[in-house]
DOTORLO-628809 format. One record per residue: residue number from 0; chain; z, x, y of N, C-alpha, C in turn; residue in one letter. Coordinates in Angstrom, 2 decimals. Example, Ala and Ser with C-alpha at 12.3 -4.5 7.8 and 13.67 -1.06 7.14 Angstrom:
+-----+-------+---------+---------+---------+---------+---------+---------+---------+---------+---------+------+
:  nr : kette :     npz :     npx :     npy :    capz :    capx :    capy :     cpz :     cpx :     cpy : rest :
+-----+-------+---------+---------+---------+---------+---------+---------+---------+---------+---------+------+
:   0 :     A :    7.80 :   13.19 :   -5.69 :    7.80 :   12.30 :   -4.50 :    7.80 :   13.20 :   -3.30 :    A :
:   1 :     A :    7.08 :   12.85 :   -2.25 :    7.14 :   13.67 :   -1.06 :    7.87 :   12.90 :    0.03 :    S :
+-----+-------+---------+---------+---------+---------+---------+---------+---------+---------+---------+------+
***
This chain:
+-----+-------+---------+---------+---------+---------+---------+---------+---------+---------+---------+------+
:  nr : kette :     npz :     npx :     npy :    capz :    capx :    capy :     cpz :     cpx :     cpy : rest :
+-----+-------+---------+---------+---------+---------+---------+---------+---------+---------+---------+------+
:   0 :     A :   92.36 :   92.32 :  119.29 :   92.65 :   93.73 :  119.24 :   92.83 :   94.13 :  117.78 :    M :
:   1 :     A :   92.18 :   95.19 :  117.36 :   92.29 :   95.68 :  115.99 :   92.96 :   97.05 :  115.98 :    K :
:   2 :     A :   93.79 :   97.28 :  114.96 :   94.39 :   98.60 :  114.76 :   94.79 :   98.75 :  113.30 :    F :
:   3 :     A :   94.99 :   99.97 :  112.87 :   95.40 :  100.25 :  111.50 :   96.91 :  100.19 :  111.40 :    S :
:   4 :     A :   97.40 :   99.51 :  110.39 :   98.84 :   99.37 :  110.17 :   99.32 :  100.54 :  109.33 :    V :
:   5 :     A :  100.36 :  101.19 :  109.82 :  100.90 :  102.38 :  109.14 :  102.12 :  102.07 :  108.28 :    K :
:   6 :     A :  102.90 :  101.06 :  108.67 :  104.12 :  100.75 :  107.91 :  104.60 :   99.33 :  108.22 :    D :
:   7 :     A :  105.62 :   98.90 :  107.50 :  106.15 :   97.55 :  107.64 :  106.72 :   97.29 :  109.03 :    A :
:   8 :     A :  107.35 :   98.29 :  109.62 :  107.95 :   98.11 :  110.94 :  106.87 :   97.84 :  111.99 :    K :
:   9 :     A :  105.78 :   98.58 :  111.93 :  104.69 :   98.40 :  112.88 :  104.10 :   96.99 :  112.75 :    Q :
:  10 :     A :  103.90 :   96.52 :  111.52 :  103.35 :   95.19 :  111.30 :  104.31 :   94.11 :  111.80 :    L :
:  11 :     A :  105.58 :   94.29 :  111.51 :  106.57 :   93.33 :  111.97 :  106.67 :   93.25 :  113.48 :    G :
:  12 :     A :  106.63 :   94.40 :  114.13 :  106.72 :   94.43 :  115.59 :  105.47 :   93.83 :  116.24 :    K :
:  13 :     A :  104.30 :   94.02 :  115.62 :  103.08 :   93.41 :  116.14 :  103.18 :   91.89 :  116.03 :    A :
:  14 :     A :  103.68 :   91.40 :  114.89 :  103.85 :   89.96 :  114.71 :  104.86 :   89.41 :  115.71 :    A :
:  15 :     A :  105.93 :   90.15 :  115.95 :  106.94 :   89.73 :  116.91 :  106.33 :   89.61 :  118.32 :    Q :
:  16 :     A :  105.52 :   90.58 :  118.70 :  104.89 :   90.54 :  120.02 :  103.96 :   89.32 :  120.14 :    L :
:  17 :     A :  103.19 :   89.06 :  119.11 :  102.31 :   87.88 :  119.12 :  103.14 :   86.60 :  119.23 :    V :
:  18 :     A :  104.20 :   86.52 :  118.44 :  105.07 :   85.34 :  118.47 :  105.61 :   85.10 :  119.88 :    R :
:  19 :     A :  106.13 :   86.15 :  120.49 :  106.70 :   86.02 :  121.83 :  105.62 :   85.68 :  122.86 :    K :
:  20 :     A :  104.45 :   86.26 :  122.71 :  103.34 :   85.97 :  123.62 :  102.94 :   84.50 :  123.53 :    T :
:  21 :     A :  103.09 :   83.93 :  122.35 :  102.77 :   82.52 :  122.14 :  103.90 :   81.59 :  122.57 :    Q :
:  22 :     A :  105.00 :   82.18 :  123.03 :  106.13 :   81.37 :  123.51 :  106.96 :   80.75 :  122.40 :    G :
:  23 :     A :  106.90 :   81.34 :  121.21 :  107.65 :   80.80 :  120.07 :  108.95 :   81.58 :  119.88 :    L :
:  24 :     A :  110.03 :   80.85 :  119.61 :  111.26 :   81.53 :  119.21 :  111.20 :   81.72 :  117.69 :    D :
:  25 :     A :  112.14 :   82.49 :  117.16 :  112.13 :   82.77 :  115.72 :  112.25 :   81.50 :  114.89 :    Q :
:  26 :     A :  113.05 :   80.56 :  115.32 :  113.25 :   79.34 :  114.55 :  111.94 :   78.56 :  114.43 :    M :
:  27 :     A :  111.21 :   78.46 :  115.52 :  109.94 :   77.73 :  115.51 :  108.90 :   78.43 :  114.65 :    S :
:  28 :     A :  108.79 :   79.74 :  114.82 :  107.81 :   80.50 :  114.03 :  108.16 :   80.47 :  112.56 :    A :
:  29 :     A :  109.43 :   80.58 :  112.24 :  109.86 :   80.52 :  110.84 :  109.50 :   79.16 :  110.24 :    A :
:  30 :     A :  109.75 :   78.12 :  110.99 :  109.44 :   76.77 :  110.51 :  107.94 :   76.58 :  110.31 :    S :
:  31 :     A :  107.13 :   77.05 :  111.25 :  105.67 :   76.93 :  111.13 :  105.12 :   77.62 :  109.88 :    L :
:  32 :     A :  105.80 :   78.67 :  109.46 :  105.32 :   79.44 :  108.30 :  106.11 :   79.12 :  107.03 :    S :
:  33 :     A :  106.93 :   78.07 :  107.06 :  107.76 :   77.67 :  105.91 :  108.67 :   78.80 :  105.44 :    S :
:  34 :     A :  109.25 :   79.50 :  106.39 :  110.21 :   80.56 :  106.11 :  111.48 :   80.28 :  106.89 :    N :
:  35 :     A :  112.52 :   81.03 :  106.57 :  113.76 :   80.94 :  107.32 :  113.82 :   82.00 :  108.40 :    G :
:  36 :     A :  114.78 :   81.84 :  109.31 :  114.90 :   82.80 :  110.41 :  115.37 :   84.17 :  109.92 :    T :
:  37 :     A :  116.17 :   84.21 :  108.87 :  116.61 :   85.51 :  108.34 :  115.41 :   86.28 :  107.82 :    T :
:  38 :     A :  114.53 :   85.61 :  107.08 :  113.33 :   86.28 :  106.59 :  112.49 :   86.78 :  107.75 :    F :
:  39 :     A :  112.26 :   85.93 :  108.74 :  111.42 :   86.32 :  109.88 :  112.03 :   87.51 :  110.61 :    L :
:  40 :     A :  113.34 :   87.50 :  110.79 :  114.02 :   88.62 :  111.44 :  113.86 :   89.90 :  110.62 :    S :
:  41 :     A :  114.04 :   89.79 :  109.31 :  113.87 :   90.96 :  108.44 :  112.46 :   91.52 :  108.57 :    D :
:  42 :     A :  111.46 :   90.63 :  108.54 :  110.06 :   91.06 :  108.66 :  109.80 :   91.72 :  110.00 :    F :
:  43 :     A :  110.21 :   91.07 :  111.08 :  109.95 :   91.62 :  112.42 :  110.66 :   92.94 :  112.65 :    E :
:  44 :     A :  111.76 :   93.18 :  111.93 :  112.48 :   94.44 :  112.08 :  112.04 :   95.51 :  111.08 :    N :
:  45 :     A :  110.99 :   95.21 :  110.32 :  110.38 :   96.23 :  109.47 :  111.02 :   96.44 :  108.12 :    G :
:  46 :     A :  111.75 :   95.47 :  107.61 :  112.35 :   95.62 :  106.28 :  111.22 :   95.78 :  105.27 :    K :
:  47 :     A :  111.17 :   96.90 :  104.56 :  110.02 :   97.20 :  103.70 :  109.94 :   96.38 :  102.42 :    P :
:  48 :     A :  110.99 :   95.64 :  102.10 :  111.00 :   94.89 :  100.84 :  110.73 :   93.39 :  101.01 :    T :
:  49 :     A :  110.29 :   92.97 :  102.20 :  110.00 :   91.55 :  102.38 :  108.82 :   91.15 :  101.49 :    V :
:  50 :     A :  108.81 :   89.90 :  101.08 :  107.80 :   89.41 :  100.15 :  106.44 :   89.25 :  100.84 :    E :
:  51 :     A :  105.43 :   89.85 :  100.25 :  104.09 :   89.87 :  100.83 :  103.53 :   88.47 :  101.09 :    L :
:  52 :     A :  103.67 :   87.58 :  100.14 :  103.15 :   86.23 :  100.31 :  103.75 :   85.53 :  101.52 :    G :
:  53 :     A :  105.02 :   85.73 :  101.73 :  105.69 :   85.11 :  102.88 :  105.25 :   85.77 :  104.18 :    R :
:  54 :     A :  105.04 :   87.09 :  104.15 :  104.53 :   87.80 :  105.33 :  103.15 :   87.25 :  105.70 :    V :
:  55 :     A :  102.30 :   87.06 :  104.69 :  100.96 :   86.55 :  104.95 :  101.01 :   85.16 :  105.56 :    L :
:  56 :     A :  101.97 :   84.33 :  105.15 :  102.13 :   82.99 :  105.75 :  102.53 :   83.10 :  107.22 :    R :
:  57 :     A :  103.44 :   84.03 :  107.53 :  103.84 :   84.23 :  108.93 :  102.63 :   84.65 :  109.75 :    V :
:  58 :     A :  101.91 :   85.66 :  109.27 :  100.76 :   86.16 :  110.01 :   99.73 :   85.06 :  110.23 :    L :
:  59 :     A :   99.45 :   84.29 :  109.19 :   98.48 :   83.20 :  109.30 :   98.94 :   82.16 :  110.32 :    D :
:  60 :     A :  100.22 :   81.83 :  110.30 :  100.73 :   80.81 :  111.23 :  100.65 :   81.29 :  112.68 :    S :
:  61 :     A :  100.64 :   82.60 :  112.88 :  100.52 :   83.17 :  114.23 :   99.07 :   83.42 :  114.62 :    L :
:  62 :     A :   98.15 :   83.17 :  113.69 :   96.74 :   83.40 :  113.97 :   96.30 :   84.84 :  113.79 :    G :
:  63 :     A :   97.11 :   85.61 :  113.08 :   96.78 :   87.02 :  112.83 :   95.99 :   87.11 :  111.54 :    I :
:  64 :     A :   94.82 :   87.72 :  111.61 :   93.95 :   87.87 :  110.45 :   94.19 :   89.23 :  109.81 :    T :
:  65 :     A :   94.32 :   89.24 :  108.49 :   94.52 :   90.48 :  107.75 :   93.21 :   90.83 :  107.04 :    V :
:  66 :     A :   92.74 :   92.05 :  107.24 :   91.56 :   92.54 :  106.53 :   91.90 :   93.88 :  105.89 :    T :
:  67 :     A :   91.15 :   94.21 :  104.85 :   91.34 :   95.52 :  104.23 :   90.00 :   96.23 :  104.19 :    I :
:  68 :     A :   90.05 :   97.54 :  104.20 :   88.86 :   98.37 :  104.13 :   88.89 :   99.08 :  102.77 :    D :
:  69 :     A :   88.13 :   98.55 :  101.83 :   88.11 :   99.09 :  100.46 :   87.26 :  100.38 :  100.47 :    V :
:  70 :     A :   87.81 :  101.47 :   99.95 :   87.12 :  102.76 :  100.05 :   86.06 :  103.01 :   98.98 :    P :
:  71 :     A :   85.23 :  102.00 :   98.74 :   84.10 :  102.18 :   97.82 :   82.87 :  101.55 :   98.44 :    I :
:  72 :     A :   81.75 :  102.13 :   98.15 :   80.48 :  101.61 :   98.66 :   79.91 :  100.62 :   97.65 :    E :
:  73 :     A :   79.29 :   99.59 :   98.14 :   78.69 :   98.56 :   97.29 :   77.74 :   99.19 :   96.27 :    Q :
:  74 :     A :   76.98 :  100.20 :   96.70 :   75.99 :  100.83 :   95.83 :   76.64 :  101.58 :   94.66 :    E :
:  75 :     A :   77.90 :  101.96 :   94.80 :   78.59 :  102.71 :   93.75 :   79.10 :  101.81 :   92.63 :    A :
:  76 :     A :   79.03 :  100.50 :   92.81 :   79.55 :   99.57 :   91.83 :   78.50 :   99.18 :   90.81 :    L :
:  77 :     A :   78.95 :   98.94 :   89.60 :   78.06 :   98.38 :   88.59 :   77.82 :   96.91 :   88.93 :    T :
:  78 :     A :   76.87 :   96.29 :   88.25 :   76.61 :   94.86 :   88.49 :   77.85 :   94.03 :   88.22 :    D :
:  79 :     A :   78.56 :   94.35 :   87.15 :   79.77 :   93.60 :   86.80 :   80.85 :   93.80 :   87.87 :    A :
:  80 :     A :   80.97 :   95.01 :   88.38 :   81.97 :   95.29 :   89.43 :   81.59 :   94.58 :   90.73 :    Q :
:  81 :     A :   80.31 :   94.54 :   91.05 :   79.85 :   93.82 :   92.25 :   80.19 :   92.34 :   92.14 :    R :
:  82 :     A :   79.94 :   91.79 :   90.95 :   80.25 :   90.37 :   90.72 :   81.75 :   90.13 :   90.88 :    K :
:  83 :     A :   82.55 :   91.00 :   90.30 :   84.01 :   90.85 :   90.39 :   84.48 :   90.98 :   91.84 :    R :
:  84 :     A :   83.91 :   91.93 :   92.59 :   84.28 :   92.11 :   94.00 :   83.92 :   90.85 :   94.79 :    M :
:  85 :     A :   82.79 :   90.26 :   94.52 :   82.39 :   89.02 :   95.19 :   83.38 :   87.90 :   94.89 :    S :
:  86 :     A :   83.83 :   87.82 :   93.64 :   84.82 :   86.80 :   93.26 :   86.14 :   87.03 :   93.99 :    Q :
:  87 :     A :   86.54 :   88.28 :   94.11 :   87.79 :   88.60 :   94.80 :   87.66 :   88.22 :   96.28 :    I :
:  88 :     A :   86.56 :   88.61 :   96.90 :   86.35 :   88.31 :   98.32 :   86.32 :   86.81 :   98.57 :    I :
:  89 :     A :   85.69 :   86.07 :   97.66 :   85.59 :   84.62 :   97.82 :   86.84 :   83.88 :   97.34 :    D :
:  90 :     A :   87.78 :   84.61 :   96.75 :   89.01 :   83.98 :   96.26 :   88.81 :   83.16 :   95.02 :    G :
:  91 :     A :   87.79 :   83.51 :   94.23 :   87.45 :   82.77 :   93.01 :   88.02 :   83.51 :   91.80 :    I :
:  92 :     A :   88.58 :   82.75 :   90.86 :   89.03 :   83.31 :   89.59 :   90.01 :   84.46 :   89.76 :    D :
:  93 :     A :   91.02 :   84.22 :   90.61 :   92.03 :   85.25 :   90.79 :   93.12 :   84.97 :   89.80 :    L :
+-----+-------+---------+---------+---------+---------+---------+---------+---------+---------+---------+------+
***
């Protein structure tokens, strides 16, 4: 299921639903993502200042894929910008 995320609370609640659907308690999910239960609780309750890297680990451990829709067309980029975008997408030279 795909949807657009509007805020931290919505993302946290979606992750919480996935976690519960998978039969995981907070302690297990926190451990799987190398986080603590306080962090996981803060994230699931929509705390807007949680650390992005840790959120991404939680999402990954739950099997949630994060994608972004960049508002530029490939044709609008210069050759150098296209090359840089390819490097970013491939995770090269970040």
